C-alpha positions as CSV (number, residue, x, y, z in Angstrom):
1,M,-5.3,-39.9,-57.6
2,V,-7.7,-36.9,-58.1
3,F,-10.4,-36.2,-55.5
4,G,-13.6,-34.3,-56.4
5,I,-14.4,-30.9,-54.9
6,K,-17.2,-32.3,-52.7
7,K,-14.9,-34.9,-51.2
8,I,-12.2,-32.3,-50.4
9,R,-14.8,-30.1,-48.7
10,S,-16.0,-33.1,-46.6
11,F,-12.5,-33.9,-45.4
12,A,-12.0,-30.2,-44.6
13,L,-15.2,-30.2,-42.4
14,L,-14.1,-33.4,-40.7
15,A,-10.6,-31.9,-39.9
16,V,-12.2,-28.8,-38.4
17,I,-14.5,-30.8,-36.1
18,V,-11.8,-33.2,-35.0
19,G,-9.5,-30.2,-34.4
20,L,-12.1,-28.6,-32.2
21,I,-12.7,-31.7,-30.2
22,S,-9.0,-32.2,-29.5
23,C,-8.6,-28.5,-28.5
24,G,-11.5,-28.5,-26.2
25,S,-10.9,-31.8,-24.5
26,R,-7.9,-30.5,-22.6
27,K,-7.1,-27.0,-21.3
28,P,-3.3,-26.6,-21.0
29,A,-1.6,-24.1,-18.8
30,Y,-1.2,-20.9,-20.7
31,V,2.3,-19.4,-20.4
32,R,2.9,-15.8,-21.7
33,P,4.1,-14.9,-24.2
34,V,1.9,-16.4,-26.9
35,T,2.4,-14.9,-30.4
36,Q,-0.4,-16.5,-32.4
37,A,-4.1,-16.1,-31.6
38,M,-6.4,-19.0,-31.2
39,P,-8.6,-19.7,-34.3
40,D,-12.2,-18.7,-34.2
41,A,-13.9,-22.1,-34.2
42,V,-17.4,-20.7,-34.8
43,V,-16.4,-18.8,-37.9
44,A,-14.5,-21.8,-39.3
45,L,-17.6,-24.0,-39.0
46,T,-20.0,-21.5,-40.6
47,T,-17.8,-20.7,-43.6
48,I,-18.0,-24.3,-45.0
49,A,-21.0,-25.0,-47.3
50,P,-23.1,-28.0,-46.3
51,Q,-22.6,-31.1,-48.5
52,Q,-24.1,-34.6,-48.8
53,P,-22.8,-37.0,-46.1
54,Q,-20.0,-39.2,-47.3
55,A,-18.8,-42.5,-45.9
56,T,-16.2,-41.6,-43.2
57,P,-14.7,-43.5,-40.3
58,E,-16.8,-43.2,-37.1
59,V,-15.5,-40.5,-34.7
60,Q,-16.2,-40.9,-31.0
61,V,-17.1,-37.5,-29.5
62,E,-17.0,-37.3,-25.7
63,Q,-19.0,-34.1,-25.5
64,P,-21.2,-32.0,-27.8
65,V,-19.4,-29.7,-30.3
66,E,-21.3,-26.7,-28.8
67,T,-19.8,-27.4,-25.4
68,V,-16.3,-27.6,-26.9
69,V,-16.7,-24.4,-28.8
70,E,-18.0,-22.6,-25.7
71,S,-15.1,-23.9,-23.6
72,V,-12.4,-23.0,-26.2
73,S,-14.0,-19.5,-26.6
74,W,-14.0,-18.7,-22.9
75,L,-10.5,-20.0,-22.2
76,G,-9.1,-18.4,-25.3
77,Q,-10.7,-15.0,-24.6
78,M,-9.4,-15.0,-21.0
79,Q,-5.9,-16.0,-22.1
80,R,-5.6,-13.4,-24.8
81,S,-7.0,-10.7,-22.6
82,L,-4.6,-11.6,-19.7
83,D,-1.7,-11.7,-22.2
84,S,-2.7,-8.1,-23.2
85,L,-2.8,-7.0,-19.6
86,C,0.6,-8.5,-18.9
87,H,2.2,-6.7,-21.8
88,S,1.7,-3.4,-20.0
89,P,4.6,-0.9,-19.9
90,L,4.4,-1.3,-16.1
91,F,6.3,-4.6,-16.4
92,Q,9.2,-3.1,-18.2
93,T,10.4,-1.7,-14.9
94,S,8.7,-3.9,-12.3
95,Q,8.2,-7.7,-11.7
96,L,5.1,-9.8,-11.9
97,G,4.3,-13.3,-10.7
98,L,0.9,-14.6,-11.7
99,Y,-0.8,-18.0,-11.4
100,I,-4.5,-18.6,-12.0
101,Y,-6.0,-22.1,-11.5
102,D,-9.4,-23.5,-12.4
103,L,-10.6,-25.4,-9.4
104,T,-13.7,-26.6,-11.3
105,T,-11.7,-28.3,-14.1
106,G,-8.5,-28.9,-12.1
107,E,-6.2,-27.3,-14.6
108,P,-4.2,-24.1,-14.8
109,V,-5.6,-21.1,-16.7
110,Y,-2.6,-18.8,-16.9
111,T,0.9,-18.6,-15.6
112,L,3.7,-16.0,-15.7
113,N,6.8,-16.3,-13.6
114,A,4.9,-18.7,-11.4
115,N,8.0,-20.3,-10.0
116,Q,9.9,-17.1,-9.2
117,R,10.7,-16.5,-5.5
118,M,9.1,-13.3,-4.5
119,R,8.1,-11.4,-1.4
120,P,4.4,-12.0,-0.6
121,A,3.9,-9.1,1.9
122,S,0.7,-9.8,3.9
123,C,-0.3,-12.7,1.6
124,Q,2.1,-14.5,4.0
125,K,-0.9,-14.5,6.3
126,L,-2.5,-17.2,4.0
127,V,0.4,-19.5,4.7
128,T,0.0,-18.9,8.5
129,G,-3.8,-19.3,8.4
130,I,-3.9,-22.4,6.3
131,S,-1.1,-24.0,8.2
132,A,-2.8,-23.2,11.6
133,L,-6.2,-24.6,10.4
134,H,-4.5,-27.7,9.1
135,Y,-2.6,-28.5,12.3
136,L,-4.7,-26.9,15.1
137,G,-8.2,-27.2,13.6
138,G,-11.2,-24.9,13.4
139,D,-12.1,-25.5,17.1
140,Y,-8.8,-24.3,18.5
141,Q,-8.8,-22.0,21.4
142,F,-6.2,-19.4,22.5
143,T,-5.9,-19.9,26.2
144,T,-4.5,-17.9,29.1
145,R,-4.4,-19.6,32.5
146,L,-4.4,-18.5,36.2
147,F,-2.6,-20.6,38.9
148,I,-1.6,-20.3,42.5
149,T,0.9,-22.2,44.6
150,G,1.0,-22.7,48.4
151,S,-2.1,-22.5,50.6
152,V,-4.7,-20.0,51.8
153,A,-4.9,-19.2,55.5
154,G,-6.9,-16.3,57.0
155,R,-7.6,-15.0,53.5
156,I,-3.9,-14.7,52.9
157,L,-2.3,-16.7,50.1
158,K,0.9,-18.2,51.5
159,G,2.3,-18.7,48.0
160,D,2.6,-17.2,44.6
161,V,0.3,-16.2,41.7
162,Y,1.1,-17.3,38.1
163,V,-0.4,-16.3,34.8
164,A,0.6,-18.7,32.0
165,G,0.7,-16.8,28.7
166,G,-1.0,-18.3,25.6
167,M,-0.1,-15.5,23.3
168,D,-3.7,-14.5,22.9
169,P,-4.1,-11.1,21.2
170,L,-7.7,-10.9,22.5
171,L,-6.7,-11.1,26.2
172,S,-8.4,-8.0,27.7
173,P,-8.6,-6.0,30.9
174,S,-12.0,-7.6,31.5
175,D,-10.3,-11.1,31.3
176,L,-7.8,-10.0,34.0
177,A,-10.6,-8.6,36.1
178,A,-12.2,-12.1,35.9
179,F,-8.9,-13.6,37.0
180,A,-8.8,-11.3,40.0
181,A,-12.4,-12.2,40.9
182,A,-11.4,-15.9,40.8
183,L,-8.7,-15.2,43.4
184,K,-11.3,-13.4,45.6
185,G,-13.6,-16.4,45.1
186,K,-10.9,-18.6,46.5
187,G,-10.9,-16.5,49.6
188,I,-7.8,-14.5,48.9
189,D,-7.6,-10.9,50.0
190,Q,-3.8,-10.7,50.2
191,V,-0.9,-12.4,48.3
192,A,2.1,-12.9,50.6
193,G,4.2,-14.3,47.8
194,R,5.0,-12.9,44.3
195,I,3.2,-12.3,41.1
196,Y,4.7,-14.2,38.1
197,A,4.2,-14.3,34.4
198,D,5.0,-17.6,32.5
199,L,6.2,-16.4,29.1
200,S,7.8,-19.7,28.0
201,M,5.3,-20.4,25.2
202,K,7.4,-18.4,22.7
203,D,11.0,-17.5,22.2
204,D,12.4,-14.4,23.8
205,L,12.7,-12.4,20.5
206,P,10.6,-9.2,20.8
207,Y,10.3,-8.7,17.0
208,G,10.0,-10.8,14.0
209,W,13.0,-12.0,12.0
210,G,13.7,-9.4,9.3
211,W,11.3,-6.7,10.6
212,C,12.5,-3.2,9.7
213,W,13.6,-0.8,12.5
214,D,10.7,1.6,11.7
215,D,7.9,-1.1,11.8
216,K,5.4,0.1,14.3
217,F,4.5,-3.3,15.7
218,G,5.5,-5.2,18.8
219,P,7.3,-6.0,20.9
220,L,5.8,-9.5,21.0
221,S,5.2,-11.4,24.2
222,A,3.4,-14.6,25.3
223,L,1.3,-12.3,27.5
224,M,-0.2,-9.2,25.9
225,V,-3.3,-7.2,26.6
226,N,-5.3,-6.0,23.6
227,G,-2.4,-7.1,21.5
228,R,0.2,-4.9,23.3
229,D,3.0,-5.8,25.7
230,E,1.3,-4.2,28.6
231,F,0.3,-7.2,30.7
232,A,2.1,-6.3,34.0
233,E,0.5,-2.9,34.5
234,H,-3.0,-4.2,33.6
235,W,-2.7,-7.2,35.9
236,I,-1.5,-5.2,38.9
237,K,-4.3,-2.7,38.3
238,A,-6.9,-5.6,38.1
239,L,-5.7,-7.1,41.4
240,R,-5.8,-3.8,43.2
241,N,-9.3,-3.0,41.8
242,A,-10.5,-6.3,43.2
243,G,-9.2,-5.3,46.7
244,I,-6.3,-7.8,46.7
245,R,-3.3,-6.5,48.7
246,L,0.2,-7.4,47.3
247,S,3.3,-7.9,49.3
248,H,5.3,-7.5,46.0
249,A,3.6,-5.2,43.6
250,A,5.6,-6.2,40.5
251,V,5.4,-9.0,37.9
252,A,8.4,-11.1,37.2
253,P,9.0,-13.8,34.5
254,R,9.1,-17.4,35.7
255,I,8.1,-20.8,34.4
256,L,5.1,-22.4,36.1
257,P,6.2,-25.0,38.6
258,P,4.8,-28.5,38.7
259,G,1.8,-29.0,41.0
260,A,0.4,-25.5,40.7
261,Q,-3.3,-25.2,41.2
262,Q,-5.3,-23.8,38.2
263,L,-8.1,-21.4,39.2
264,A,-9.3,-19.9,35.9
265,T,-8.8,-19.7,32.1
266,A,-9.6,-17.0,29.5
267,S,-10.1,-18.4,26.0
268,H,-10.8,-17.0,22.5
269,S,-11.5,-19.0,19.3
270,I,-9.3,-19.2,16.3
271,D,-12.1,-17.6,14.2
272,E,-12.1,-14.6,16.5
273,V,-8.4,-14.2,15.7
274,L,-8.6,-15.0,11.9
275,Q,-11.3,-12.4,11.2
276,P,-9.2,-9.3,12.1
277,M,-6.0,-11.0,10.9
278,M,-7.4,-11.4,7.4
279,K,-10.1,-8.8,7.0
280,K,-8.1,-6.0,8.5
281,S,-4.6,-7.5,7.9
282,N,-3.7,-7.2,11.6
283,N,-0.1,-8.2,12.0
284,I,0.0,-8.8,15.7
285,Y,-2.9,-11.3,15.4
286,A,-1.0,-13.1,12.7
287,E,2.1,-13.4,14.8
288,C,0.0,-14.7,17.7
289,L,-1.4,-17.4,15.4
290,F,2.1,-18.1,14.1
291,Y,3.3,-18.9,17.6
292,Q,0.4,-21.3,18.2
293,I,1.9,-23.4,15.4
294,A,5.3,-23.1,16.9
295,A,4.2,-24.3,20.4
296,M,1.8,-27.0,19.3
297,D,4.2,-29.8,20.2
298,G,4.6,-28.5,23.8
299,Q,8.1,-27.3,23.3
300,K,9.1,-24.3,25.4
301,Q,10.6,-21.2,23.8
302,A,9.4,-22.3,20.3
303,G,9.7,-19.9,17.4
304,R,10.2,-19.5,13.7
305,K,12.3,-22.6,13.2
306,Q,9.5,-24.9,14.4
307,V,6.9,-23.1,12.3
308,A,9.1,-23.4,9.2
309,E,9.4,-27.2,9.8
310,H,5.6,-27.6,10.2
311,V,5.0,-25.6,7.0
312,Q,7.5,-27.8,5.1
313,K,5.7,-30.9,6.3
314,L,2.4,-29.5,5.1
315,L,3.9,-28.7,1.7
316,E,5.3,-32.3,1.5
317,S,1.9,-33.7,2.3
318,I,0.3,-31.9,-0.7
319,G,3.0,-32.7,-3.1
320,Q,5.0,-29.5,-2.8
321,G,8.0,-30.8,-0.9
322,N,10.5,-29.3,-3.4
323,A,8.8,-25.9,-3.4
324,S,11.1,-22.9,-2.9
325,C,10.0,-20.8,0.1
326,Q,11.3,-19.2,3.2
327,V,9.1,-18.6,6.3
328,A,10.4,-15.6,8.3
329,D,7.3,-14.6,10.2
330,G,3.5,-15.0,10.4
331,S,2.4,-11.6,9.2
332,G,4.4,-10.9,6.1
333,L,6.1,-7.8,7.6
334,S,9.5,-9.4,7.2
335,M,11.5,-8.8,4.0
336,Y,12.9,-12.3,4.4
337,N,9.7,-14.1,3.5
338,Y,9.9,-15.7,0.1
339,L,7.5,-17.9,-1.9
340,T,6.3,-18.5,-5.4
341,P,2.9,-17.8,-6.9
342,Q,2.6,-21.5,-7.7
343,L,3.2,-22.5,-4.1
344,L,0.6,-20.1,-2.7
345,V,-2.0,-21.4,-5.2
346,A,-1.1,-24.9,-4.2
347,L,-1.9,-24.1,-0.6
348,L,-5.2,-22.4,-1.6
349,N,-6.1,-25.4,-3.7
350,Y,-5.4,-27.7,-0.7
351,A,-7.7,-25.5,1.5
352,Y,-10.4,-25.6,-1.2
353,Q,-10.4,-29.4,-1.1
354,T,-10.5,-29.5,2.7
355,P,-13.8,-28.2,4.1
356,S,-12.4,-28.1,7.7
357,V,-9.9,-25.5,6.5
358,Y,-11.8,-23.8,3.7
359,N,-14.9,-22.9,5.6
360,H,-12.9,-21.0,8.3
361,L,-10.5,-19.5,5.8
362,T,-13.0,-18.1,3.4
363,A,-15.2,-16.7,6.1
364,S,-12.2,-14.5,7.2
365,L,-11.1,-13.3,3.8
366,P,-11.9,-9.7,2.6
367,I,-14.7,-9.6,0.0
368,A,-14.2,-7.3,-3.0
369,G,-16.3,-4.1,-2.8
370,V,-17.8,-5.3,0.5
371,D,-15.5,-5.4,3.5
372,G,-12.0,-5.5,5.0
373,T,-9.0,-4.3,3.0
374,L,-11.1,-4.9,-0.3
375,E,-14.0,-2.8,0.8
376,K,-13.2,0.1,-1.6
377,R,-11.8,-2.0,-4.4
378,M,-13.6,-3.4,-7.5
379,K,-16.9,-1.7,-6.5
380,D,-19.7,-1.6,-9.0
381,S,-17.9,-4.2,-11.1
382,P,-18.6,-8.0,-11.8
383,A,-15.8,-8.7,-9.2
384,Q,-17.8,-7.1,-6.4
385,G,-18.9,-9.9,-4.0
386,N,-17.2,-12.5,-6.3
387,V,-13.6,-12.1,-5.0
388,R,-12.5,-13.3,-1.6
389,A,-8.8,-12.6,-1.3
390,K,-6.0,-11.5,1.0
391,T,-4.2,-8.2,0.2
392,G,-0.6,-7.5,0.8
393,T,1.4,-4.2,0.9
394,L,5.0,-3.3,1.7
395,E,7.3,-0.7,0.2
396,A,7.3,-1.2,-3.6
397,I,5.3,-4.5,-3.1
398,S,1.6,-5.2,-3.7
399,S,0.0,-8.6,-3.7
400,L,-3.5,-10.3,-3.9
401,S,-4.3,-14.0,-3.5
402,G,-7.4,-16.0,-2.9
403,Y,-10.5,-17.2,-4.7
404,L,-13.1,-15.8,-7.2
405,K,-16.1,-16.9,-9.2
406,A,-15.4,-16.6,-12.9
407,V,-17.9,-15.3,-15.5
408,N,-18.4,-18.9,-16.8
409,G,-19.4,-20.1,-13.2
410,H,-16.1,-21.8,-12.4
411,D,-14.3,-21.4,-9.1
412,L,-10.7,-20.1,-9.5
413,S,-7.8,-19.7,-7.2
414,F,-5.1,-17.1,-8.0
415,C,-2.0,-15.4,-6.8
416,I,-0.8,-12.0,-8.1
417,L,2.6,-10.7,-6.8
418,N,3.8,-7.3,-7.9
419,Q,7.3,-6.1,-7.0
420,G,9.5,-3.1,-7.8
421,L,6.6,-0.7,-8.0
422,V,7.0,3.0,-7.9
423,T,3.6,3.2,-6.1
424,T,1.7,0.3,-4.7
425,S,-1.4,1.6,-6.3
426,Q,0.0,0.4,-9.7
427,G,-0.1,-3.1,-8.4
428,R,-3.6,-2.8,-7.0
429,D,-4.9,-1.4,-10.3
430,F,-3.4,-4.3,-12.2
431,Q,-4.8,-6.8,-9.7
432,D,-8.3,-5.3,-9.9
433,K,-8.2,-5.5,-13.7
434,V,-7.3,-9.2,-13.6
435,C,-10.1,-10.0,-11.2
436,I,-12.7,-7.9,-13.1
437,L,-11.7,-9.6,-16.4
438,L,-12.1,-13.1,-14.9
439,C,-15.4,-12.3,-13.2
440,G,-17.0,-10.3,-16.1
441,G,-15.2,-11.0,-19.3
442,P,-13.0,-8.9,-21.6
443,Q,-15.6,-6.2,-22.3
444,Q,-15.5,-5.3,-18.6
445,I,-11.9,-4.1,-18.9
446,I,-12.8,-1.7,-21.7
447,Q,-15.5,-0.2,-19.5
448,Q,-13.3,0.4,-16.5
């Protein structure tokens, strides 16, 4: 059978339209490398001369062709541009893990080594923060408590003074001065007994598992003042400044006995801890939040093992029970932390879908070109103000994970892990290019 030229052209037009519809109705995950470019749908449509309509089977179109063309064009441009960035000579000698997810459509945009176990550096703080908000809630308070035992007679306490540590990095000398004032308010001018510190909230390890010998952080304690293990000297000073005489001017560790009388508390909110932990990447604040998760079941001397178990339960609840990860600490200082880009994005996606977590988390994340550890990055680019993400830096490691507003108006989550770098600035430059591309389009990379 021989068809006329007009009929052949009509079938060709129908094939192009149906092909566009099938390409645009689903956006698959894009895995590098891709060797063939996506066809230019707009050009294909305009090169076919218009013909008289022929009798053809009815085709059900779910959305206008213009919408399909626009969707294919944006996704294709981003994927091709990301593919070009990932072909950089940098990755001939270093490792890259990349996962980008479209929260608006609920589909991946681009993946590369997304299931490789890698060290997250301070992006580990996202695991700590999201887990803490999930289990403890946005109203959680870090609390330090003052107790006495015995009785007061003639303004002398015939008993002991206890301070129960809540591992609050914001506990300050003014809080201890308020504790001393509470003792005076109870009619106490002298303590005949001893001064004790209950440190049982956390294990007795002074440093995180896998911290390097030259890390300038710690030691960690359930009772710290301004984030430092200096409680004893500050507490004795506060008592003396209040005019309280001590029979034993030393602080010893001891668990609070049953029946002790509580006199005062000092509290700080989880948001007060999250802000410096994320914005400034404060490691001690992250470890303090880490131990809140460990101790949430009331177990004494709780530590890393308990946190790892709770993180695993959270991963199981969001369908990531088989994810490959290792939780070594709360800050990312440890070289023993391991996770995958896909896992970190899954946690970010869970937070995005959970307002009680998301609202507190995003308020604490650095904003590109505005504040925190991103204050000087991506300035005067489309990414400024549109990227909220956690940075991470260790020797030869650089990372960036969080959320951004794409040029097409979609919300994206992403994780970029760079390892084996000669200088960490190489990783930061690559991460900035990825964010600028997603926020502004391919032409923005050319201008940078």
